[in-house]
Each structure stands twice: as structure tokens, then as C-alpha cells.
C-alpha positions in Angstrom: 125.1 75.7 123.0 125.0 74.8 119.3 121.5 75.8 119.0 121.5 78.6 121.2 124.5 79.6 118.4 122.4 78.9 115.8 119.4 81.1 117.3 122.0 83.5 117.6 123.2 84.0 114.2 119.6 84.0 112.8 119.1 86.9 115.0 122.1 88.8 114.2 121.4 87.8 110.2 117.7 89.7 110.6 119.0 92.5 112.4 121.9 93.4 109.9 119.1 93.0 107.4 116.8 95.5 109.2 119.6 97.5 109.7 120.7 97.3 105.6 116.7 98.0 105.1 116.6 100.7 107.3 119.6 102.7 106.2 118.2 102.2 102.3 115.1 103.6 103.5 116.7 106.9 104.9 118.9 107.2 102.2 116.1 107.2 99.9 114.5 109.7 101.8 117.2 112.1 101.9 118.0 111.8 98.1 114.4 112.6 97.2 114.3 115.5 99.6 117.4 116.8 98.1 116.2 116.5 94.6 112.5 118.3 95.2 114.3 121.0 96.7 115.4 122.1 93.4 113.0 123.9 91.7 115.4 124.5 88.0 114.7 122.4 85.1 117.2 119.2 84.9 117.5 116.4 83.0 114.7 113.9 84.7 114.3 110.2 84.0 110.8 109.7 84.7 111.4 105.9 85.4 114.3 106.6 87.9 111.4 109.4 89.6 108.8 106.3 89.8 111.4 104.0 91.2 112.6 106.4 94.1 108.9 107.3 95.0 108.2 103.5 95.3 111.4 102.6 97.3 110.1 106.0 99.4 106.5 104.2 99.9 108.2 100.9 101.3 108.7 102.9 104.7 105.1 102.4 104.7 104.4 98.9 106.0 101.1 98.8 104.4 102.3 99.5 100.8 105.5 97.2 101.5 103.5 94.1 102.7 99.9 94.6 101.8 100.2 95.4 98.0 101.2 93.8 95.0 103.6 95.6 92.5 104.0 95.2 89.0 106.5 97.1 87.1 106.7 97.2 83.5 109.3 100.1 82.5 110.7 100.9 79.4 114.4 101.1 79.4 114.4 102.9 76.4 112.7 106.0 78.0 114.5 109.0 77.0 115.6 111.8 79.7 113.6 114.9 79.9 113.9 118.6 81.1 111.9 118.8 84.0 111.7 119.8 87.7 112.2 116.9 89.6 109.6 117.9 92.2 107.1 118.4 89.8 106.8 114.5 89.0 108.3 113.4 92.2 105.1 115.3 94.0 102.6 113.9 91.3 103.8 110.6 91.5 103.4 110.4 95.2 99.9 111.8 95.0 99.1 109.4 92.3 100.1 106.7 94.8 98.3 108.1 97.6 95.3 108.2 95.8 95.8 104.5 94.7 96.6 103.8 98.4 93.2 105.1 99.7 91.3 103.3 97.3 92.5 99.9 97.6 92.6 100.3 101.6 89.3 98.2 102.1 89.9 95.8 98.9 90.7 92.0 99.2 92.7 92.3 96.5 95.3 95.2 96.3 97.6 95.4 93.3 99.3 98.3 91.8 100.7 98.3 88.4 102.9 100.8 87.0 103.9 101.0 83.1 106.2 103.1 80.9 106.6 103.0 77.3 108.0 105.6 74.6 106.6 106.0 71.1 105.9 108.6 68.6 107.6 111.1 70.2 105.5 110.4 73.7 106.0 109.1 76.7 103.1 107.1 78.3 102.8 106.6 82.2 100.2 104.2 83.3 99.3 103.9 87.0 96.5 101.4 87.6 95.2 100.1 90.8 92.2 97.3 92.1 90.4 100.1 94.5 87.0 100.5 94.9 86.8 102.8 91.5 84.6 105.9 91.0 81.4 106.6 88.9 80.9 109.2 86.2 79.8 111.8 88.7 82.8 111.3 90.6 85.3 111.4 87.9 83.9 114.8 86.1 85.0 116.3 89.4 88.3 114.4 90.6 90.7 117.4 89.4 88.6 120.1 91.3 90.6 121.5 94.1 89.6 120.5 97.3 86.7 118.0 96.1 87.4 114.8 97.6 85.5 111.3 98.4 86.8 110.4 101.9 84.7 110.9 104.7 87.0 109.9 107.6 88.6 113.6 107.6 91.6 112.4 105.7 91.5 113.9 102.4 92.4 117.4 101.4 90.8 117.3 97.7 94.3 118.6 96.8 96.3 115.5 95.5 94.8 115.1 92.0 94.4 118.8 91.5 98.2 119.2 92.3 98.9 117.0 89.7 96.8 118.5 87.1 98.6 121.9 88.2 102.1 120.5 88.2 101.7 118.6 85.0 99.9 120.4 82.5 102.7 123.0 81.8 104.6 120.3 80.2 101.9 119.4 77.5 100.8 116.5 79.8 97.3 115.2 78.9 96.0 113.0 82.0 93.6 110.2 81.2 91.3 108.4 83.6 89.6 105.2 83.4 87.4 103.9 86.3 84.1 102.2 87.1 82.7 101.3 90.5 84.4 98.0 91.7 86.9 97.6 88.9 89.8 100.1 90.0 91.3 103.0 88.4 93.9 103.7 85.8 95.6 107.0 85.3 97.4 107.4 82.0 99.8 110.5 81.7 100.9 111.2 77.6 103.7 113.6 78.0 105.0 115.0 74.5 108.4 115.2 73.8 108.6 118.1 72.0 108.8 121.6 74.1 108.4 119.8 77.4 110.1 122.4 79.6 107.2 124.4 81.3 106.0 127.6 80.0 106.3 129.2 83.4 107.0 128.5 86.9 104.0 126.2 88.4 102.2 126.7 91.8 100.2 123.9 92.5 97.2 124.5 95.0 99.0 124.0 98.5 100.5 120.8 97.5 102.3 119.0 100.7 104.3 116.2 100.6 102.8 112.6 101.8 103.1 111.9 105.6 104.4 108.6 106.4 101.6 105.6 107.0 99.1 108.1 106.4 98.0 107.2 102.8 95.4 109.0 101.0 95.5 112.9 100.9 94.5 113.0 97.1 91.0 114.6 96.0 89.5 111.4 95.3 90.4 107.7 95.4 89.6 105.3 92.8 
């Protein structure tokens, strides 16, 4: 009986932890959805958008258990005036691209860093995926261009990132080579970062859970 009681307590603890985790995931999905419904500019903390996006991706078992996450977020990052959905969907697409790139690699590591300096916010997202050659790099932001052969890529993910963020004055740098992964670097100037006009990405869609890699190319 004592052994049964111990097993029961362990089972109940596991069930409680699972229920708590599921509640947090549902809360994140609901919060993310509510924020993305707003299309007006508001005060946005880039670190908060990144961490919410990462929590959203925790619903994907491959991301949660199979990818090592390394975060280095600048706690002094200033808020910016922006449409939350523009940044949330952009980070979602970049993470989807990284996951697709690492699907068949032995080392799966995602590094995210933010920093503020010289009136610029810089965001780096780096993966240990299969990387891209120069020919592919030249086309990754072209709408409908995809390197995927499994029929899952739409070729709109990175094109959407470009369409959503360039109106803020964001410059997007990409460093990649075959077998060495890919690093995206976004630089946001804080001078007049409000978009000049409403942004309509090319049919940007939200990620479907457990289906990574709807981006234009995977690095």
C-alpha cells in the first residue's frame, strides 16, 4: 500500500505538472492571438514578442524537446511603436525557417540575441541547420521561392518578413553557408520607426502547430 501510495503521488504530480503546462500553452496561444488581432501601432517590447513566440512554439514537441535554445536578450531594450502582429508573425516565420533547416541535422541549436546601441535595436536568430549557398541566398526573399521538395514550403515566409519589417526601416542581414547553419540579423533604427503605410504581406499565414518550415527557404 505504501508503494501504491508513492506511485499515486508521483502520478498525480506528473498529471498536475502536465495540466499546468497545458494551461500555460493555451494562455500563450490566446494572448498571442489577441495581440495579433490589433492592427494599430502600440508600444511593443521586442524581447516580450520573442519570448511569447518561443512559448507558443513550445506546443511543438520537436521544438520543445529536440532543440537547444540559447537566449541572450538585452534587458535594457527600449520599447518601440509598432504593430504587434508584424513582429510576431515575422519571428514566427524565422523560427519556422530555422526548424525546417534543422529537421535532419544531428545538432539542433537555436540562438537568439538582442542588443541596443547607437540608437539601433539588433536581433540575431541563428540556427545549426544545413545552410544555404550563394545562389539560394540571392533568392530567399523572392515570393514563392522555396528550397523544400516535400511540398510543405509555400515560399512566402521570408518574403513576408521582408514585407512586414522593411517599412520600419529594418535592414535584414543574412549569413549562411552549406553545412554551417544560418544567421539572420535584423537592425531596427529607433528614429521614426513607425511604418510609413499599412503593410500587407504576401498572404502571410500563421504557423500550423507541428508543421514547421512554411518559409521561403530553410538555412
